[in-house]
C-alpha positions in Angstrom: 0.0 0.0 0.0 1.5 3.3 -1.0 -1.2 5.6 0.3 0.1 8.7 2.2 -1.3 8.3 5.7 -1.5 10.8 8.5 -1.9 9.5 12.0 -3.0 12.1 14.6 -1.8 11.2 18.1 1.7 10.2 19.0 1.2 8.2 22.2 1.1 4.4 22.7 -2.1 4.0 20.8 -0.7 5.4 17.6 2.4 3.2 18.0 0.2 0.2 18.5 -2.0 1.1 15.6 1.0 1.4 13.3 2.5 -1.9 14.5 -0.6 -3.8 13.2 0.0 -2.7 9.7 2.8 -3.6 7.3 3.4 0.0 6.4 6.3 1.6 4.6 7.2 4.3 7.0 8.1 6.8 4.3 4.4 7.0 3.5 3.3 7.6 7.1 3.4 10.9 9.1 2.6 10.9 12.8 1.7 14.2 14.6 0.9 14.9 18.2 -1.7 17.6 17.6 -3.8 18.7 14.7 -2.4 22.2 15.2 1.0 20.9 14.1 -0.1 20.9 10.5 -1.9 23.3 8.1 -5.4 21.8 8.1 -6.3 23.7 4.9 -4.1 21.4 2.8 -4.6 18.1 4.5 -6.8 16.7 1.7 -4.0 17.5 -0.8 -1.2 16.0 1.3 -2.7 12.7 2.5 -4.8 9.9 1.1 -6.0 8.7 4.5 -6.3 10.4 7.9 -6.7 8.5 11.2 -7.2 9.7 14.7 -5.3 7.4 17.0 -6.2 8.9 20.4 -8.0 7.0 23.1 -9.2 9.9 25.2 -12.8 10.6 24.0 -12.7 14.3 24.7 -9.4 14.9 22.8 -10.5 12.7 19.9 -13.8 14.6 19.7 -11.9 17.9 19.5 -9.6 16.7 16.7 -12.6 15.1 14.9 -14.5 18.4 15.0 -11.5 20.4 13.9 -11.1 18.2 10.8 -14.8 18.3 10.1 -14.7 22.2 10.2 -12.3 22.0 7.3 -14.6 19.5 5.5 -12.3 16.6 6.2 -13.8 13.3 7.3 -11.3 11.1 9.1 -11.1 7.6 7.7 -12.3 4.4 9.4 -9.9 1.5 9.9 -11.0 -2.0 10.5 -8.2 -4.5 11.1 -8.5 -7.6 8.8 -8.7 -10.0 11.7 -11.8 -8.2 13.2 -15.1 -9.9 12.6 -18.0 -7.6 11.7 -21.5 -9.1 11.8 -24.3 -8.6 9.4 -26.3 -5.4 9.2 -23.7 -3.6 11.3 -23.3 0.1 10.6 -20.0 1.8 11.3 -19.5 5.6 11.2 -16.6 7.8 10.1 -13.3 8.1 11.9 -13.6 4.8 13.7 -10.7 2.4 14.6 -11.4 -1.3 15.2 -8.3 -3.2 16.3 -7.3 -6.9 15.8 -9.4 -9.8 16.9 -12.4 -7.7 17.8 -15.8 -9.3 17.3 -18.8 -7.0 16.5 -22.0 -9.0 16.4 -25.0 -8.5 14.0 -27.2 -5.4 13.9 -24.8 -3.2 15.8 -24.6 0.6 15.3 -21.2 2.2 15.8 -21.4 6.0 15.5 -18.6 8.4 14.6 -15.0 8.4 15.9 -15.3 5.3 18.1 -12.2 3.4 19.1 -12.5 -0.4 19.9 -9.3 -2.0 21.0 -7.9 -5.6 20.6 -10.0 -8.6 21.4 -13.1 -6.9 22.5 -16.6 -8.3 21.9 -19.6 -6.2 21.1 -22.9 -7.9 21.5 -25.8 -8.0 19.0 -28.2 -5.0 18.6 -25.9 -2.7 20.7 -25.5 1.0 19.9 -22.2 2.7 20.6 -22.4 6.5 20.5 -19.9 9.1 19.1 -16.5 9.4 20.6 -16.6 6.2 22.8 -13.4 4.3 23.6 -13.5 0.6 24.4 -10.2 -0.8 25.6 -8.7 -4.3 25.3 -10.8 -7.4 26.2 -14.0 -5.6 26.9 -17.2 -7.7 26.7 -20.4 -5.8 25.9 -23.6 -7.8 26.1 -26.3 -7.7 23.5 -28.7 -4.7 23.4 -26.4 -2.4 25.3 -26.6 1.3 24.6 -23.5 3.6 25.1 -24.3 7.3 24.7 -21.4 9.8 23.9 -17.9 10.2 25.3 -17.6 7.0 27.2 -14.4 5.3 28.2 -14.4 1.6 29.1 -11.2 0.2 30.6 -9.5 -3.0 29.9 -11.4 -6.2 30.8 -14.6 -4.5 31.8 -17.9 -6.5 31.4 -21.3 -5.0 30.6 -24.2 -7.4 31.0 -26.9 -7.3 28.2 -29.4 -4.5 28.0 -27.6 -1.9 30.1 -27.6 1.8 29.1 -24.6 4.1 29.9 -25.3 7.8 29.7 -22.8 10.3 28.2 -19.5 11.3 29.8 -18.8 8.2 31.9 -15.6 6.3 32.6 -15.8 2.6 33.5 -12.6 1.4 35.2 -10.6 -1.7 34.1 -12.1 -5.0 35.2 -15.3 -3.4 36.3 -18.6 -5.3 35.9 -21.7 -3.2 35.0 -24.9 -4.9 36.0 -27.3 -1.9 35.8 -27.8 1.3 33.9 -25.3 4.1 34.7 -27.0 7.5 34.7 -24.8 9.9 36.6 -21.6 11.3 34.9 -18.4 10.3 36.6 -16.1 7.3 37.1 -17.4 3.8 38.0 -15.2 1.0 39.3 -15.6 -2.5 40.9 -17.8 -5.5 40.7 -20.5 -4.4 40.6 -19.4 -1.0 39.2 -20.1 1.9 41.6 -19.7 5.6 41.2 -16.4 6.7 42.6 -16.2 10.4 41.6 
């Protein structure tokens, strides 16, 4: 592949993202912040643009900056990911290796799903959500916007998570989460 690729975000996630591809590094540019490049000319300079940032609020800011210049970030789905039937995936998403997305799932814009996570059937994942490694999301779950789910978390079927919530690693969500804040434990409880 000889596409010129821009990856926004220079942390561990972008390094991990690059490592899953067999890319010729002379065609890849990695920048820390969108402000580091003249956004007016991005369309002319790059064939594909990805946002490799796990923090939902930062990814949202970058996504909206790009959209203000009429640039839609590209979606990347690793070849080892399994995407079920009738699943809809928005723009600017990254779905990492060995992820399973069941049938009839809706994944909105700029969602990041890390390695080996499972997304249950008929679930809805809102804009700017981040799902880390080995997360299990039961069927019919609804995640609103700007949600971060830590490594190894489990959400039982049919739970709804309101916007602007963090679920800590290894947490088990057994009921709807309605208040903004951070939830940890088994069962997950609001910490702050």
